[in-house]
N, C-alpha and C positions, 0 to 999 in steps of 0.2 A: 779825229776831226774830219778825215776824208769820208768816213762812213756817214757821219751826220750830214755832211754837205750833200752826199748822194741822196740821202733820205729826203732832205728838203727839196732838192731838185726834182725828184720823182713826184713828191707831193704837189709841188707847184705845177708840174706838167698835168697831173690828174685834175687839178682845179681848172686849168686852162681848157682841157678837153670837155669839161662839164659846161663850159660857156657856149656861146652861140656857135652852132655847127658850121655855118657859112663863113665865119670869120676865124675859124680855128687856125688856119695856116698863117694868116697875118698876125694874129696874137702870139703864136708860137715864135714867129720871126722877131717880133718886138721883144719878147721875153728873152730869147737866146742872145740877141744883140746886147740887151741891157745886162744880162748875166756876164757876158764876155767883157764888156766895157768896165763893169764893176770890178771884176777880177784883175783886169789890166791896171786900172787906177789904184786898186789896193796894193798890188805888187809894186807899182811905181812909188806910191806913198811909203811903203815899208822900206824900200831901198833908200829913199831920200832921208827918212828918219834915221836909218842906220848910219848914214854918212854924217848927219848933223850931230846926233847924240853919241854915236860910236857903239861898239859892241862890248866894251869893257864892263859896263854895269850888268848887262845880260849874262856875261860869262861869270862874273862874281856870284850872281844869284844862282846860276846853274851849278856851280861847284858845291853849293850847300844842299841842293835838291836831289831827288832820285834820278834825274836825267844827266847827272854830271859826266858820266862816261860818254854819252852821246854827243854832248855839246863840247866838252873839253878834251875829249880824246883820251 
């Protein structure tokens, strides 16, 4: 997942650099701020969902899957 995120990030930056040269810095600033805020909101939403729903369901599913050692220890 991290590798895919990095590829998307680099691709987005390449698209930004192909836009207007005089506004490149401002566009990059807006992109990075939005990228950071999206990650922060996603993390907060995930934590809140974990508190509301709980982790029991996730752990039960993980015991059956290939990641059972990672999640369940």
